[in-house]
C-alpha angles and dihedrals in degrees: 000000000000123000096250091055089051090050092048090049090051089059101036130025127192131221137170119269123218091267095063097256130109127260135183121230138174112243093221134270109345124224117243091247093054091048090049091054090050092050091046091053091047091050089050090054091054091047090054093049096256117256091350089082092062124118117260117267134177115263131192127209137169121251120197090352094278109060129073111217123193121203136167112253090230095050108030092163090070117072114218094189142345126202128180115235112233131187098049119140119259112290094004125136131181120253103171137024138183140160119245112243093219157137094119129168089232091055110039091176092059119113131175085223093074119091113205122207139182120217130216088260093052095254113148117224136188111215137194098219092201097057099022091231110154127193124190116247103215126005096259135019113276087207110036097212091173088066090049096056095270094270123195113269144213111213129183143138121252099221095201096062103018094239130132120242112214118186127169140207086247089065096255117147126196145162120217132198108233093202096065107003092245124148107260096184144341109226135195124297113267106262134159114246115262089242094047123109088241096047110149094024115121109236121222101195117193103162137046133178137171125215124231092034097181132118113283096006113178098199136031143161125217117224125187135188117227109200092197087226092294092285097103140016112301118252131223114221139168119236102225127001136196109337092353111100120225086231089070090068090230114152128208119195118238096179147287120298090212090227128102114218140170122230094283094101135149123191134177141149120220124230086256091059101254114139120215129184135183109214125185124217106236091212103045099023090227115147117213135184120242137178113228124214104223091200096062107004097245114154117212119201117241098172147290119287118248113277086010107228146080098026125143138157125040134211131177108216108225096195132058118233113268091242090065090059092064122099099185128047089250093055091047090052090055090047091053090052092050092048087060094062117151130232120228124235107282093040102272135116119244107263094244092047091050089049093052095046092045090048091057091045091051089066093065111128095031107104112240095357096111092046088052089050091055088049090055091053093053124084089257091121088063098045094098098048092107090052090050089050089056090060089080090048092051089055092051093048095047093046098045096045092045090050094051087049090054090043091061094042094169084251103142109045114043091183089065096236093129136031097218132175127248108280095202094095140001094215123051131185123191142177130194138181139176150119137273117198137167144100146267113227123234127249139161107320091000125095121213113253136198123204135186115193128188124189146179125196135178134180149159134214140186125218107227096181135354088273104031131067134166129196149158135225143184140179153147132262131188123193126190110198134186099200101179116046101187135165116274114264127205107287094346138069106215115210145105139252130208114189114186130196115192133185117189143176133185150145136245141187141184133201135174139200111190108313091339118096134181124201121190133181142165138185148177117227124195116213125208113175125190109196132194129177132183119205115201113175118164107300093348127088137164140163124230133186139188142177123224102183105155103069127125144176126212111198136181128175145166138193132194135183148142117267115207132171118202109187104302094343126093119207122188125172110191146177127201138184131196131189122195130181110199127191125177112184119232120264142192124229118224132191144116100282143058125271100061115147136215104213126198128228120298112223119180136162122204123197111179135172130197125198122182149106141256129212128188147143140221130221141158125246121179092334095313125113112230119197116181119178142177128204143181137185151164123245125205123189111204095189100055096129124134113269131211122235116196116210141160134192111255098193113113106246095034120091113270091200109125119246130190130242117197114208127225103230126222118252113283093219124064140141142235137203130179151141141219139200122207121190123187132167138186091287130077096266129088128179131211136189120189135186125188134177130194119191149161137131092295104042147016123191134172126198127193119187134179123191146168132206128203119204114209 
């Protein structure tokens, strides 16, 4: 707060009167020391040039009655943005604007995002200042200004009671309820105090502004600008002073602005205590921005507004647009969608929408918190659904290729000249089960994720020749995924879950020519996702859920290698390729709060190679053949590009316009290492245990599988 406001507060304090308005009062005889402090602060304000020393802030004003213009307070001649106001009644123009200082407990629908405006007819509007969309608050004007000659107005929120002060150049004085547009009170005609230097003069007030315009303010002072009819320099006055309530309409002169203006006036005081006014030269019609010293009324020129004329009303936005909170392009896209919020009929935000927007705003001052909030509201928690879907495919590939490996077994030609199949039976039946668990690591625009997968597979094959076999398989996989590992919030753990149930079926075959073998397989996998997401943003939280039950994966793969046996050791260099076409149908989140998304289809193609080698040995123990092995390899994903997810908010009151989220892909290169143990005896059964690990900087997964094969 500026020095002159502190000085003023040292002399006069403000409290609420019994009627819910604010009043100034002297706290009693001041000590000499206290008075000295006040004078010192006031002198400091003068030395610094009053309000002119304030930091630059964005300001909004109305041009031509129907356009919101944003300028920087330091460079008012340069327009930062212009937006046309839509939704006004026929022939209506805006004459006063101000931002509500909510949220307040008494008004849960209040949001500091809403700009309120009064039209030339007296109709109150709530406006989204980003889109310009205006919605009437109340069916009819509580104060029919059109029947009163459409006087100029002063318009500002009293932050202590959440009511709008409306004063006019014809001396009228009202309070309005911003929730419904109703008239809260008709107050006394604006009149200079009998003891004031301007007693007897008829005020023509065209601007009003309260100090301390922040949510839940306990004290405030109402200032007004009296244009003196444009025939003399405008005066700054307080409405109410000491024991005299502002509701009396009594004015007390602070001092001359030194600037003559017509009734096209804008006036507002920032949350930091700097007063700005737009004053219009009655001769040239040029509107210029001034800072106003609240201690003596002096107006200091900053500069003329662009295009100069037909401006009125002034508001100092206290909150930055959501898009400016974003650090990444994805966060900015979410911010843009939030900035385009809608206003319900009657001029209020939906309660859940107000809660969400206020929750984000409550994080101001915490570095990075608002950017993280925008991240939560994006589809980032769903960005790894295709990777989770591939967990079931990984299980199929590992199991089938390991089984064909065991089926060959290098059992018949110790010299390694042929890669034959097990001669013990022409028909084989097998079952396998296990778990795959691990995590994807977080990165920019990618949350870390943990998954636990459990699977069961079964199959059968027929040996056509000593070197050729064909078979089929099927199974079930269930994955429990935590797809948003986020810091704990007060009372809530924000995050997301993606639980996947998959049924699959496929076929496989193996063939060999000499030491060379070729394994091939393919499958269809059905995907049924159950999704849950918790949003926890500041003091707002909600839980959302969705079902994506129409997904699928088509997969085909092949592996080839050379199978050698050197004495008791088996050596097998290999290369494999796998192609997967993944589709996850779009879904819509539902729940009791705001922030739910409608997400479009996920389409992804994976083309992955694997190059590596296996080494093992075979020995007999108590009549059983034991075959341990170890393996390692390098994976390369050729389709590791970033993907685009299209989403839109589905909450009424939030923009339904789709926005894009660009994923941060996992690394295309990673590694695996593993081992297996196969035990077979003289009977038809053989057992296998297999362990596999995949790892790099972006992921680490571990798979444990147990299986049994019956030779018929």
